[in-house]
MILOFI-132785 format. One line per 8 residues: number of its first residue (from 1); their letters; for each residue x, y, z of C-alpha. Coordinates in nm, 3 decimals. Layout:
NUM> A> X:Y:Z ~ ...
***
This chain:
1> MSTADVVI> -3.931:-4.430:1.252 ~ -4.201:-4.241:1.441 ~ -4.373:-4.403:1.746 ~ -4.698:-4.396:1.928 ~ -4.868:-4.587:2.202 ~ -5.142:-4.694:1.969 ~ -5.180:-4.692:1.589 ~ -5.528:-4.719:1.453
9> VGGGLEGC> -5.546:-4.840:1.094 ~ -5.842:-4.699:0.928 ~ -6.005:-4.343:0.947 ~ -6.351:-4.468:0.899 ~ -6.631:-4.450:1.159 ~ -6.509:-4.728:1.396 ~ -6.141:-4.620:1.383 ~ -6.238:-4.259:1.467
17> ATAWALAR> -6.477:-4.372:1.742 ~ -6.197:-4.566:1.891 ~ -5.957:-4.274:1.885 ~ -6.231:-4.071:2.063 ~ -6.291:-4.341:2.321 ~ -5.913:-4.396:2.389 ~ -5.873:-4.013:2.439 ~ -6.163:-4.022:2.689
25> RGVTDVVV> -5.968:-4.271:2.878 ~ -5.655:-4.060:2.873 ~ -5.472:-4.256:2.605 ~ -5.373:-3.964:2.364 ~ -5.049:-4.084:2.221 ~ -5.250:-4.231:1.937 ~ -5.211:-4.207:1.552 ~ -5.494:-4.261:1.318
33> VERSTVGS> -5.358:-4.373:0.976 ~ -5.596:-4.354:0.679 ~ -5.528:-4.482:0.340 ~ -5.731:-4.194:0.176 ~ -5.930:-3.938:0.372 ~ -6.133:-3.974:0.680 ~ -6.472:-4.130:0.611 ~ -6.386:-4.200:0.244
41> GGTGKSSG> -6.469:-4.573:0.260 ~ -6.789:-4.745:0.363 ~ -6.869:-4.481:0.629 ~ -6.955:-4.228:0.352 ~ -7.204:-4.464:0.188 ~ -7.399:-4.555:0.502 ~ -7.780:-4.539:0.499 ~ -7.752:-4.401:0.842
49> VVRCHYGV> -8.056:-4.587:1.009 ~ -8.047:-4.562:1.391 ~ -8.239:-4.844:1.576 ~ -8.189:-5.053:1.890 ~ -8.398:-5.333:1.756 ~ -8.169:-5.633:1.787 ~ -8.239:-5.993:1.892 ~ -7.871:-6.016:2.003
57> RSLAAMAT> -7.872:-5.858:2.352 ~ -7.511:-5.717:2.352 ~ -7.581:-5.553:2.011 ~ -7.905:-5.399:2.154 ~ -7.706:-5.275:2.460 ~ -7.437:-5.128:2.226 ~ -7.716:-4.957:2.019 ~ -7.882:-4.784:2.318
65> RSLDVLEN> -7.561:-4.675:2.472 ~ -7.454:-4.538:2.140 ~ -7.785:-4.347:2.095 ~ -7.707:-4.155:2.410 ~ -7.399:-4.013:2.238 ~ -7.582:-3.952:1.900 ~ -7.865:-3.775:2.078 ~ -7.619:-3.544:2.257
73> AAEVLGTD> -7.350:-3.519:2.015 ~ -7.328:-3.134:2.049 ~ -7.238:-3.171:2.409 ~ -7.039:-3.495:2.399 ~ -6.841:-3.437:2.075 ~ -6.871:-3.054:2.036 ~ -7.059:-3.062:1.716 ~ -7.387:-3.161:1.547
81> VGFRRTGY> -7.345:-3.490:1.358 ~ -7.676:-3.483:1.179 ~ -7.882:-3.730:1.402 ~ -8.258:-3.674:1.331 ~ -8.498:-3.837:1.577 ~ -8.796:-3.950:1.369 ~ -8.885:-4.266:1.559 ~ -8.841:-4.632:1.426
89> VVGVGEPN> -9.118:-4.880:1.365 ~ -9.078:-5.247:1.268 ~ -9.356:-5.459:1.143 ~ -9.369:-5.841:1.108 ~ -9.626:-6.094:0.972 ~ -9.811:-6.358:1.182 ~ -9.522:-6.614:1.175 ~ -9.299:-6.371:1.359
97> VAALHASM> -9.511:-6.218:1.624 ~ -9.376:-6.443:1.909 ~ -9.011:-6.361:1.800 ~ -9.096:-5.988:1.793 ~ -9.228:-5.988:2.135 ~ -8.947:-6.201:2.288 ~ -8.683:-5.983:2.120 ~ -8.838:-5.666:2.264
105> ADQRSVGV> -8.834:-5.818:2.603 ~ -8.468:-5.888:2.573 ~ -8.409:-5.540:2.441 ~ -8.585:-5.377:2.731 ~ -8.375:-5.584:2.970 ~ -8.057:-5.379:2.841 ~ -8.235:-5.044:2.850 ~ -8.392:-5.011:2.513
113> RTESIGHA> -8.709:-4.808:2.514 ~ -8.939:-5.015:2.283 ~ -9.312:-5.086:2.287 ~ -9.584:-5.253:2.097 ~ -9.820:-5.031:1.897 ~ -10.121:-5.111:1.686 ~ -10.216:-5.070:1.322 ~ -10.404:-4.741:1.382
121> EVQQLWPV> -10.096:-4.586:1.530 ~ -9.880:-4.693:1.259 ~ -10.129:-4.570:1.001 ~ -10.110:-4.232:1.153 ~ -9.738:-4.232:1.132 ~ -9.732:-4.360:0.758 ~ -10.072:-4.251:0.617 ~ -9.975:-4.370:0.261
129> ADLTPFAA> -9.878:-4.721:0.370 ~ -10.075:-5.044:0.314 ~ -10.047:-5.225:0.648 ~ -10.271:-5.518:0.572 ~ -9.992:-5.789:0.565 ~ -9.867:-5.692:0.918 ~ -9.964:-5.871:1.234 ~ -9.766:-5.682:1.500
137> FAWEERGG> -9.546:-5.375:1.522 ~ -9.264:-5.248:1.749 ~ -9.198:-4.876:1.817 ~ -8.883:-4.700:1.935 ~ -8.959:-4.328:1.988 ~ -8.582:-4.253:2.007 ~ -8.497:-4.411:1.668 ~ -8.418:-4.218:1.343
145> YGDAYRTA> -8.135:-4.165:1.113 ~ -7.802:-3.979:1.098 ~ -7.506:-3.894:0.899 ~ -7.212:-4.131:0.934 ~ -6.958:-3.921:0.764 ~ -7.032:-3.633:0.991 ~ -7.017:-3.842:1.294 ~ -6.676:-3.984:1.203
153> QGFLAAAR> -6.553:-3.637:1.158 ~ -6.703:-3.535:1.489 ~ -6.528:-3.828:1.671 ~ -6.194:-3.755:1.514 ~ -6.216:-3.379:1.585 ~ -6.273:-3.447:1.945 ~ -5.991:-3.691:1.960 ~ -5.758:-3.450:1.794
161> AAGVRLRQ> -5.850:-3.175:2.034 ~ -5.724:-3.416:2.297 ~ -5.388:-3.481:2.126 ~ -5.457:-3.771:1.880 ~ -5.273:-3.738:1.559 ~ -5.394:-3.814:1.209 ~ -5.215:-3.929:0.882 ~ -5.432:-3.926:0.572
169> HSPVTALT> -5.318:-4.058:0.232 ~ -5.104:-4.301:0.412 ~ -5.191:-4.663:0.329 ~ -5.075:-4.938:0.562 ~ -4.889:-5.216:0.368 ~ -4.795:-5.440:0.655 ~ -4.829:-5.505:1.033 ~ -4.492:-5.551:1.204
177> TDGDRITG> -4.419:-5.808:1.474 ~ -4.141:-5.929:1.690 ~ -4.199:-6.290:1.794 ~ -4.555:-6.306:1.947 ~ -4.590:-5.923:1.991 ~ -4.715:-5.648:1.747 ~ -4.453:-5.376:1.695 ~ -4.626:-5.131:1.456
185> VTLADGTS> -4.708:-5.068:1.092 ~ -4.527:-5.015:0.771 ~ -4.671:-4.745:0.525 ~ -4.665:-4.749:0.150 ~ -4.395:-4.485:0.141 ~ -4.166:-4.713:0.318 ~ -4.180:-4.533:0.660 ~ -4.286:-4.712:0.973
193> IGAGTVVV> -4.457:-4.630:1.298 ~ -4.376:-4.824:1.598 ~ -4.644:-4.903:1.847 ~ -4.719:-5.143:2.134 ~ -5.074:-5.161:2.028 ~ -5.225:-5.170:1.675 ~ -5.597:-5.146:1.620 ~ -5.703:-5.282:1.266
201> AAGPWSVG> -6.029:-5.102:1.177 ~ -5.997:-5.103:0.802 ~ -6.323:-5.259:0.695 ~ -6.292:-5.513:0.412 ~ -5.927:-5.406:0.371 ~ -5.857:-5.554:0.719 ~ -5.856:-5.900:0.563 ~ -5.543:-5.840:0.356
209> LLAPLGID> -5.354:-5.673:0.644 ~ -5.424:-5.967:0.873 ~ -5.361:-6.263:0.641 ~ -4.979:-6.235:0.647 ~ -5.003:-6.291:1.021 ~ -5.191:-6.610:0.967 ~ -5.516:-6.453:1.086 ~ -5.838:-6.553:0.886
217> LPITVHRE> -6.085:-6.278:0.905 ~ -6.389:-6.422:0.739 ~ -6.530:-6.138:0.565 ~ -6.744:-6.132:0.236 ~ -6.758:-5.783:0.074 ~ -7.109:-5.717:-0.036 ~ -7.229:-5.439:-0.254 ~ -7.536:-5.269:-0.095
225> QLVIIDPG> -7.744:-5.063:-0.329 ~ -7.983:-4.778:-0.222 ~ -8.242:-4.574:-0.398 ~ -8.367:-4.219:-0.326 ~ -8.730:-4.156:-0.425 ~ -8.924:-3.837:-0.462 ~ -9.253:-3.912:-0.332 ~ -9.423:-3.665:-0.560
233> SALGPVPV> -9.590:-3.457:-0.279 ~ -9.503:-3.367:0.069 ~ -9.520:-3.660:0.322 ~ -9.480:-3.456:0.637 ~ -9.282:-3.603:0.926 ~ -9.256:-3.988:0.891 ~ -9.048:-4.230:1.100 ~ -8.806:-4.494:0.976
241> FSDLVSLQ> -9.003:-4.805:0.875 ~ -8.847:-5.153:0.879 ~ -9.077:-5.394:0.680 ~ -9.000:-5.746:0.764 ~ -9.287:-5.876:0.546 ~ -9.154:-5.753:0.211 ~ -8.790:-5.702:0.344 ~ -8.724:-5.339:0.290
249> YIRPEGDG> -8.661:-5.040:0.502 ~ -8.756:-4.681:0.414 ~ -8.675:-4.361:0.582 ~ -8.694:-3.985:0.529 ~ -8.420:-3.829:0.341 ~ -8.329:-3.463:0.318 ~ -8.602:-3.225:0.220 ~ -8.897:-3.470:0.172
257> AILFGNSD> -8.746:-3.759:-0.020 ~ -8.750:-4.134:0.092 ~ -8.447:-4.354:0.103 ~ -8.512:-4.719:0.015 ~ -8.295:-5.012:0.119 ~ -8.331:-5.391:0.070 ~ -8.331:-5.598:0.396 ~ -8.298:-5.933:0.223
265> LSVLEPAD> -7.934:-6.032:0.245 ~ -7.985:-6.406:0.207 ~ -7.791:-6.385:-0.124 ~ -7.484:-6.151:-0.125 ~ -7.332:-5.973:-0.402 ~ -6.957:-6.004:-0.375 ~ -6.760:-5.689:-0.467 ~ -6.418:-5.558:-0.488
273> PDRYPDRA> -6.428:-5.256:-0.242 ~ -6.174:-5.055:-0.456 ~ -6.379:-5.111:-0.781 ~ -6.741:-5.155:-0.778 ~ -7.041:-4.989:-0.953 ~ -7.150:-4.701:-0.714 ~ -7.494:-4.673:-0.868 ~ -7.782:-4.921:-0.835
281> DDAFVEQA> -7.845:-5.142:-1.131 ~ -8.171:-5.149:-1.331 ~ -8.292:-5.480:-1.167 ~ -8.244:-5.332:-0.823 ~ -8.422:-5.010:-0.919 ~ -8.715:-5.216:-1.052 ~ -8.724:-5.414:-0.724 ~ -8.728:-5.085:-0.525
289> IGKVGTRL> -9.013:-4.952:-0.737 ~ -9.206:-5.273:-0.678 ~ -9.157:-5.297:-0.299 ~ -9.217:-4.928:-0.242 ~ -9.515:-4.914:-0.469 ~ -9.671:-5.215:-0.286 ~ -9.604:-5.088:0.065 ~ -9.681:-4.723:-0.001
297> PGLADPAV> -9.965:-4.715:-0.251 ~ -10.081:-4.382:-0.126 ~ -9.784:-4.197:-0.278 ~ -9.911:-3.936:-0.524 ~ -9.655:-3.941:-0.807 ~ -9.330:-4.116:-0.694 ~ -9.019:-4.111:-0.909 ~ -8.662:-4.223:-0.869
305> ATTYAGCY> -8.441:-3.922:-0.786 ~ -8.105:-4.100:-0.780 ~ -7.925:-4.417:-0.657 ~ -7.599:-4.505:-0.498 ~ -7.404:-4.800:-0.368 ~ -7.157:-4.889:-0.095 ~ -7.001:-5.206:0.047 ~ -7.073:-5.402:0.369
313> DVTPDFNP> -6.797:-5.606:0.533 ~ -7.010:-5.913:0.605 ~ -6.914:-6.202:0.846 ~ -7.082:-6.545:0.853 ~ -7.316:-6.441:1.133 ~ -7.364:-6.083:1.008 ~ -7.218:-5.957:1.339 ~ -6.875:-5.774:1.400
321> VISRTGPD> -6.549:-5.890:1.521 ~ -6.420:-5.668:1.806 ~ -6.137:-5.883:1.936 ~ -5.784:-5.912:2.071 ~ -5.628:-6.177:1.847 ~ -5.304:-6.297:1.704 ~ -4.985:-6.130:1.830 ~ -5.006:-5.963:2.164
329> GLVVAAGF> -5.110:-5.595:2.126 ~ -5.329:-5.659:1.815 ~ -5.705:-5.561:1.832 ~ -5.930:-5.606:1.531 ~ -6.260:-5.409:1.486 ~ -6.407:-5.509:1.149 ~ -6.689:-5.708:0.973 ~ -6.967:-5.477:1.091
337> SGHGFKIS> -7.217:-5.611:0.829 ~ -7.422:-5.299:0.806 ~ -7.452:-5.232:1.185 ~ -7.153:-5.003:1.222 ~ -7.302:-4.669:1.235 ~ -7.572:-4.704:1.503 ~ -7.330:-4.879:1.740 ~ -7.012:-4.684:1.666
345> PAVGTLVA> -6.986:-4.506:2.009 ~ -7.010:-4.831:2.203 ~ -6.775:-4.992:1.956 ~ -6.517:-4.727:2.031 ~ -6.565:-4.782:2.404 ~ -6.528:-5.170:2.371 ~ -6.205:-5.131:2.170 ~ -6.052:-4.892:2.412
353> DLVVDRTS> -6.150:-5.124:2.696 ~ -5.967:-5.414:2.510 ~ -5.666:-5.194:2.465 ~ -5.640:-5.063:2.817 ~ -5.795:-5.334:3.038 ~ -5.821:-5.627:2.790 ~ -6.184:-5.679:2.882 ~ -6.517:-5.498:2.849
361> SVPEIPER> -6.610:-5.240:3.119 ~ -6.986:-5.304:3.039 ~ -7.137:-5.628:3.160 ~ -7.412:-5.623:2.909 ~ -7.142:-5.597:2.626 ~ -6.929:-5.901:2.695 ~ -6.618:-5.907:2.479 ~ -6.662:-6.281:2.435
369> DFRLSRFA> -6.967:-6.232:2.208 ~ -6.752:-6.052:1.942 ~ -6.433:-6.265:1.965 ~ -6.280:-6.381:1.630 ~ -6.240:-6.735:1.747 ~ -6.625:-6.789:1.755 ~ -6.621:-6.880:1.376 ~ -6.352:-7.161:1.418
377> EGDLLRSP> -6.542:-7.270:1.728 ~ -6.874:-7.290:1.546 ~ -7.032:-7.066:1.801 ~ -7.183:-6.787:1.599 ~ -7.352:-6.485:1.740 ~ -7.720:-6.524:1.652 ~ -8.039:-6.395:1.782 ~ -8.221:-6.644:2.006
385> HPYAGAGE> -8.549:-6.518:1.854 ~ -8.482:-6.526:1.477 ~ -8.745:-6.385:1.239 ~ -8.835:-6.659:0.990 ~ -8.772:-6.565:0.634 ~ -8.692:-6.205:0.741 ~ -8.334:-6.136:0.640 ~ -8.007:-6.171:0.815
393> MR> -7.960:-5.851:1.007 ~ -8.171:-5.892:1.328
***
């Protein structure tokens, strides 16, 4: 049996960010164990939007701290991870103006650079858009989009340079314990890795690993569909646009295309993360065409270029579990509900804090917010300024 101080189960974005953050704290006797290859799960299907617009203060704090890393990845990680600063604009209808302004005030209190802008300014940013239904807008100059797969690879490369080890094609079949302590993991080939600390960051596969320990991780696997649209003519530089009237988000993609995502997650589409259609279905494509056509009537000759689909691991409050739980030495980081990419550097830092100090090092990001027990306690992590009828992810 091999040993390590820490085993990280899952070589996706959060597991790799944790390895990087642990290495920065001097914890390098770490093994990342991945069932397939690094970034091969939900990480590789991320839409990559980067924003700090959250009604939950701790999430806003995580996002703005993470942005510092994504913007400076060449220096911090030693490689370009594909972040593109385009700006991020969110628009709301009249019923949500007060919530927008209250949320922005909370965001600014934790360092987010956000401001109100008017219709004329947004029209300059998106000349082809119909902005008639909107009553107010928020603007983040530092927002944009990035590449979650490249970011995971960047985290892990930096961690491995510090001594962290990687085992790919090594599914974990069980977490091992001795009384009330975690002792390591068992792999599909029958071998084991002993460790005093195990971090489970395996996305939707975390549920099955934790269940034999009597740990109920309340995750619904949701298939998230995305559509890439050829606008028909050059748009020029445009920002990410979160439309909380018709519940969609659009961002530039590659060489002039547009990525469309649906912001309405009021009804989830349960899926098997090992077997799901990886292309959008016809009904979703029709929905995308309708929403984009309504919001961007000035597009010259738009056409669907391609589609794809991935899976979200969704919790009841659409916020992650980042928590010590169960046997001593076990830390869970799962249930990211679509937020994982933009907050991943801060997630890694929080998990490393829980491993080393058992508590968060950042007062604006209290570990209590993300504890697993909040679901059993009925104390869900919700925005104090919810947007009426505007989806679940704010």
